[in-house]
C-alpha positions in Angstrom: 0.0 0.0 0.0 1.4 3.4 -1.0 1.7 6.2 1.5 -0.9 8.2 -0.4 -3.6 5.7 0.4 -2.9 5.4 4.1 -5.5 6.7 6.5 -4.4 9.7 8.5 -5.0 10.8 12.1 -3.9 13.7 14.2 -3.1 14.0 17.9 -3.3 17.6 19.0 -1.6 18.4 22.3 -3.6 20.9 24.3 -3.0 19.9 28.0 -0.6 22.7 28.9 -1.7 25.0 31.7 -0.5 28.2 29.9 0.4 30.0 33.1 2.5 32.5 31.2 -0.7 33.9 29.5 -1.8 35.1 33.0 -5.4 34.8 31.9 -8.5 32.9 33.2 -9.1 31.8 29.6 -7.2 28.6 28.8 -4.2 29.3 26.5 -5.4 27.3 23.5 -8.8 29.0 23.5 -7.2 32.4 23.1 -8.2 33.7 19.6 -6.1 34.6 16.6 -8.2 36.3 13.9 -11.3 35.8 16.0 -10.8 32.0 16.1 -9.5 29.9 19.0 -5.9 28.7 18.5 -7.1 25.2 19.1 -9.6 25.5 16.2 -6.9 26.6 13.9 -5.0 23.4 14.8 -8.2 21.3 14.2 -8.8 23.1 10.9 -5.3 22.1 9.8 -5.9 18.4 10.7 -9.2 18.4 8.8 -7.5 20.1 5.9 -5.0 17.2 5.7 -7.8 14.7 5.5 -7.3 13.2 8.9 -10.2 10.8 9.5 -9.4 10.7 13.3 -8.5 13.7 15.4 -7.7 13.3 19.1 -7.1 16.3 21.3 -5.1 15.7 24.5 -6.5 17.8 27.3 -5.8 18.2 31.0 -8.3 17.9 33.9 -7.4 21.5 34.9 -9.2 22.9 31.9 -12.8 21.7 31.6 -13.4 24.6 29.2 -11.0 23.1 26.7 -12.7 19.7 27.0 -16.1 21.2 26.4 -14.8 23.1 23.4 -13.5 20.0 21.8 -16.6 17.9 22.6 -18.8 20.6 21.0 -16.8 20.5 17.8 -15.5 16.9 17.5 -17.5 14.8 20.0 -16.5 12.9 23.1 -14.5 10.3 21.2 -12.0 13.0 20.3 -10.9 13.5 23.9 -7.9 12.0 25.6 -6.8 13.1 29.1 -3.2 13.6 30.3 -3.2 13.6 34.1 -0.8 14.4 35.5 1.3 16.1 32.8 4.6 14.2 32.4 6.0 15.5 29.2 5.2 15.4 25.4 5.8 11.7 25.0 3.5 11.0 27.9 0.8 13.3 26.3 1.0 11.4 23.0 0.7 8.0 24.8 -2.5 9.4 26.4 -4.1 9.3 23.0 -3.3 5.7 22.3 -6.5 4.2 23.5 -8.6 6.8 21.6 -6.8 5.6 18.4 -7.2 1.9 19.2 -7.6 -0.1 15.9 -6.3 2.8 13.8 -4.0 1.5 11.0 -2.5 4.5 9.3 -0.2 7.5 9.8 -0.4 9.8 12.8 0.8 13.4 13.1 1.4 15.1 16.4 0.6 18.8 16.4 -0.1 21.5 19.0 -3.1 23.5 20.1 -1.0 26.6 20.6 0.6 26.8 17.1 -2.2 28.7 15.2 -0.4 29.6 12.0 0.5 26.1 10.9 -1.6 25.1 7.9 -2.5 21.8 6.3 -0.1 22.5 3.5 2.8 23.1 5.9 2.2 19.8 7.7 1.3 17.5 4.8 5.0 16.7 3.8 5.5 14.8 7.1 3.4 12.0 5.7 4.6 9.7 3.0 7.2 7.8 5.0 7.5 4.4 6.7 9.5 5.8 9.6 9.5 9.0 11.7 9.4 12.4 10.2 9.6 15.8 12.0 9.0 19.3 10.8 12.1 21.6 11.2 12.6 25.2 10.5 15.6 27.5 10.0 15.6 29.8 13.0 16.7 33.4 12.9 17.8 33.1 16.5 18.1 29.4 17.4 18.4 30.1 21.1 16.9 27.4 23.3 15.4 25.4 20.4 16.4 21.7 20.0 18.8 21.3 17.0 18.2 18.9 14.1 21.4 17.0 13.2 20.9 16.1 9.5 22.6 14.2 6.7 20.7 15.5 3.7 17.1 15.1 4.7 17.9 12.1 6.9 17.5 13.1 10.6 20.4 11.7 12.7 19.4 13.2 16.0 17.5 16.0 17.9 19.8 17.6 20.5 18.4 19.9 23.1 20.3 23.2 23.4 21.2 22.7 27.0 22.9 19.5 26.1 24.6 20.7 22.9 28.2 21.3 22.2 29.4 24.6 20.7 29.4 23.0 17.3 25.8 21.8 17.6 24.7 25.2 18.9 25.9 26.7 15.6 23.3 24.7 13.8 20.3 26.8 12.7 18.0 23.9 11.8 15.6 23.6 14.7 12.8 21.2 15.9 9.2 22.4 15.7 7.9 19.5 17.7 5.6 18.3 15.0 6.2 14.7 14.2 4.5 11.9 12.1 4.9 8.1 11.9 2.7 5.1 11.3 0.5 4.6 14.4 1.8 1.2 15.3 5.4 2.3 15.1 4.9 5.6 17.0 3.2 3.9 20.0 5.7 1.0 20.0 8.6 3.5 20.2 6.8 5.6 22.8 6.5 2.5 25.0 10.3 2.4 25.2 10.8 6.1 26.1 12.0 6.6 29.6 12.0 9.6 32.0 15.7 9.4 32.8 16.4 13.1 32.6 16.6 16.2 34.8 12.8 16.9 34.6 11.7 13.3 35.0 9.5 13.6 31.9 8.9 11.5 28.9 10.0 13.4 25.8 8.5 12.8 22.3 11.9 13.7 20.7 13.4 10.5 22.2 11.4 8.7 19.5 13.9 9.7 16.8 16.9 8.0 18.5 14.8 4.9 19.3 13.6 4.7 15.7 17.2 4.9 14.3 18.3 2.2 16.7 15.5 0.0 15.5 16.5 0.5 11.8 13.5 2.7 10.9 14.1 5.7 8.6 14.1 9.1 10.2 13.9 12.4 8.2 13.1 16.1 8.5 11.0 18.3 6.3 10.9 22.1 6.7 8.4 24.8 7.2 8.7 28.6 7.6 9.7 29.7 11.1 6.6 31.9 11.4 4.3 29.0 10.5 5.5 26.9 13.4 5.5 29.7 16.0 4.1 28.6 19.3 2.2 31.0 21.6 3.0 31.0 25.3 2.4 34.6 26.3 0.2 37.6 25.5 3.1 39.2 23.6 3.5 36.1 21.4 -0.3 36.0 20.9 -0.1 39.6 19.6 2.8 38.6 17.4 0.8 35.6 16.0 -2.1 37.9 15.3 0.1 40.4 13.4 1.6 37.6 11.3 -1.8 36.2 10.4 -3.0 39.7 9.5 0.0 40.3 7.3 -0.7 37.2 5.3 -4.4 38.1 4.9 -3.6 41.6 3.7 -1.0 40.4 1.2 -3.5 37.7 -0.1 -6.3 40.2 -0.6 -4.0 42.8 -2.2 -2.8 40.1 -4.7 -6.4 39.3 -5.4 -7.2 42.8 -6.5 -8.6 44.4 -3.3 -7.6 48.0 -2.9 -6.4 49.1 0.5 -4.7 52.5 0.9 -3.6 51.7 4.5 -3.6 47.9 4.7 -1.9 47.8 8.1 -5.0 49.4 9.6 -7.5 46.8 8.3 -8.2 43.8 10.5 -9.5 40.5 9.0 -11.1 37.5 10.6 -9.9 34.0 9.8 -12.7 33.4 7.3 -13.2 36.8 5.7 -14.0 36.7 2.0 -13.4 39.8 -0.2 -13.8 39.9 -3.9 -11.4 41.7 -6.3 -12.3 45.3 -7.1 -13.4 46.0 -3.6 -12.1 49.2 -1.9 -11.4 49.0 1.8 -10.6 52.4 3.4 -8.5 52.7 6.6 -9.5 51.3 10.0 -12.0 48.7 9.0 -12.6 45.6 11.2 -14.0 42.3 9.8 -15.4 39.9 12.4 -16.2 36.2 11.5 -18.5 35.4 8.7 -18.1 38.6 6.5 -18.4 38.1 2.8 -17.8 41.1 0.5 -18.5 40.8 -3.2 -16.2 42.5 -5.7 -16.8 46.2 -6.4 -18.1 47.1 -3.0 -16.6 50.0 -1.0 -16.1 49.7 2.7 -15.5 53.1 4.2 -13.4 54.0 7.2 -14.1 52.8 10.8 -16.8 50.3 9.8 -17.3 47.0 11.6 -18.7 44.0 9.6 -19.5 40.6 11.1 -21.7 37.7 9.8 -22.8 39.9 6.9 -23.1 39.7 3.1 -22.3 42.8 1.1 -23.2 42.8 -2.6 -21.4 44.3 -5.6 -21.4 48.0 -5.8 -22.6 48.4 -2.2 -21.2 51.2 -0.1 -20.8 50.8 3.6 -19.9 53.5 6.1 -18.0 55.4 7.3 -18.7 54.4 10.9 -21.2 51.7 10.0 -21.9 48.4 11.8 -23.1 45.3 10.0 -24.1 42.5 12.4 -24.9 38.8 11.7 -27.7 38.3 9.2 -27.2 41.6 7.4 -27.7 40.7 3.7 -27.1 43.7 1.4 -27.8 43.4 -2.3 -26.2 45.2 -5.2 -25.9 49.0 -4.8 -27.2 49.2 -1.3 -25.9 52.1 0.7 -25.4 52.1 4.5 -24.1 55.4 5.8 -22.5 56.8 8.9 -23.7 55.5 12.3 -26.2 53.0 10.8 -26.4 49.6 12.4 -28.0 46.7 10.5 -28.8 43.3 12.1 -30.6 40.4 10.4 -32.1 42.5 7.7 -32.1 41.8 4.0 -31.9 44.9 1.9 -32.7 44.6 -1.8 -31.0 46.3 -4.7 -30.4 50.0 -4.4 -32.0 50.4 -0.9 -30.5 53.2 1.3 -30.1 54.0 5.0 -27.6 56.9 5.0 -27.7 58.3 8.5 -28.0 57.4 12.2 -30.4 54.5 12.1 -31.0 51.1 13.6 -32.4 48.4 11.3 -32.9 45.1 13.2 -34.8 42.0 12.0 -36.7 42.6 8.8 -36.4 43.3 5.1 -36.1 46.5 3.0 -37.3 46.4 -0.6 -35.5 47.6 -3.7 -34.9 51.3 -3.9 -36.4 52.1 -0.5 -35.0 55.0 1.4 -34.7 55.0 5.2 -34.4 58.5 6.7 -32.0 59.6 9.4 -32.8 58.5 12.9 -35.1 55.6 11.9 -35.5 52.8 14.4 -36.8 49.3 13.7 -38.3 48.6 17.2 -37.8 44.9 17.0 -37.8 43.8 20.6 -40.6 44.0 23.2 -38.5 42.6 26.1 -39.5 39.0 25.4 -39.7 38.4 21.6 -38.2 39.7 18.4 -40.4 40.7 15.5 -39.9 41.8 11.9 -40.3 45.1 10.1 -40.9 44.8 6.4 -40.6 47.7 4.0 -41.7 47.5 0.4 -39.9 48.5 -2.8 -39.6 52.2 -3.3 -41.0 53.1 0.1 -39.8 56.3 1.8 -39.4 56.4 5.6 -39.0 60.0 6.9 -36.4 61.0 9.4 -36.8 60.2 13.1 -39.4 57.5 12.6 -40.0 54.5 14.9 -41.4 51.4 13.2 -42.9 49.2 16.0 -42.6 45.6 14.8 -44.3 43.5 13.6 -45.2 46.0 10.9 -45.4 46.0 7.1 -44.9 49.2 5.0 -46.2 48.6 1.5 -44.5 49.3 -1.8 -44.2 53.0 -2.5 -45.6 54.1 0.8 -44.4 57.2 2.5 -43.9 57.6 6.3 -44.0 61.2 7.5 -41.0 62.4 9.6 -41.3 61.9 13.3 -43.9 59.2 13.0 -44.4 56.2 15.4 -45.9 53.5 13.1 -47.7 50.7 14.9 -50.0 49.4 12.1 -49.4 48.2 8.6 -49.3 50.8 5.9 -50.8 50.0 2.4 -48.9 50.4 -0.8 -48.6 54.0 -2.0 -50.3 55.3 1.2 -49.0 58.3 3.3 -48.9 57.6 7.0 -48.7 60.1 9.8 -48.1 58.8 13.3 -47.3 61.9 15.4 -49.2 64.4 17.6 -50.7 67.5 16.0 -48.5 70.6 16.7 -50.0 73.3 18.9 -48.7 76.9 19.1 -49.5 79.2 22.0 -48.4 82.8 21.2 -46.0 84.4 23.8 -46.2 81.3 26.0 -42.4 80.9 26.0 -41.9 84.4 27.2 -44.5 84.0 30.0 -42.8 80.7 31.0 -39.4 82.4 31.4 -40.8 85.3 33.4 -42.6 82.9 35.8 -39.5 80.8 36.2 -37.4 83.9 37.0 -39.9 85.0 39.6 -39.9 81.6 41.3 -36.1 81.6 41.4 -35.9 85.1 42.9 -38.5 84.2 45.6 -36.6 81.1 46.6 -33.3 83.0 46.8 -34.9 85.7 49.0 -36.4 83.1 51.3 -33.0 81.4 51.7 -31.3 84.7 52.5 -34.0 85.6 55.2 -33.5 82.2 56.7 -29.8 82.6 57.0 -30.0 86.1 58.5 -32.3 84.9 61.3 -29.8 82.3 62.6 
């Protein structure tokens, strides 16, 4: 059987306590590009076609366990307790992979930038393969001693000679081998070292002694970056954003200040889109080509059609579905509303739960009153309708095609097509009443001041 036809599995190590993060949130659940680091690792495993994925967790982090169970199910859980090193962590997954006959790759839940394409070369071998990288500053990394692509040894920096310390090829920790071989070798790993732990790297020496091939493949240093602190998390975020920006620029997206634009892990932007400075994309944003996203806008879970213009200072929340040519202006928030071709809401409005027909115009200060404290209801506005400024539409309510809502109206009933609706009190004018009010107020204020002065003089 060729290596291409072998089944694949992944063991993702996520049992570390992450104390250097100094956060109540478990380390592997910290997000990069609005996605937990652990999910990035799972994405990579799925991208490689791994039919089995096991995540090794610790009893100290029930949140991590719950996160994995929600995404992969209970069968994906293996527990390392107590933590006794990387080799011990991988052995904790052995029972979860019982009966699996294929290749296994060991990855890490705190390495969010490693993609399926970076990992895939570790497969395709009958022995042990590790991913290495050329380090800019090798420092405390374990060194790979190589003969061509054959891996002779992994030497820890603290045990290395001056000659070995000069080597810049370093160990990422990612390793693959046939399942039966990997667990057989791990059974022979001892904890005869200063920390009393079982090291996964010892597998290389044991494999060579057993006559099994050992080799190294290489990935970019940034791809294998592990995150152990808030500073490193910020660095990983910056690296992710850099790649996203370069990808979109190459695809024809115009950004005059790309360093100020923040993308989520799944942002989609079509060529010909213009993104102005200081725009933030949350998860689930899809922008068709030819749209313009103006400065200081925030878009999450929304679809933006071709030729649409968003912002500046606009917020699109999940469920916003904007067709071709829609305009959403400054300080307008849209949530769970479908807006048909050419509809507009240019100023200071909240549109929540509903639909807006083609060519309809929503005036400044309009509010879709969608929540009564218990339930959400919809506001539906027909094609070509005009909603005057400072109108409140109390859902559920339907405004017909071509209808006109007078400014300042509170609309609580459906409005037929082409009708004109007023929902405001009649204006009353009392001549000179303002002047009389001011004079009365002044007199009351003077009387109060005099009474206070008299009270103080009698003490």
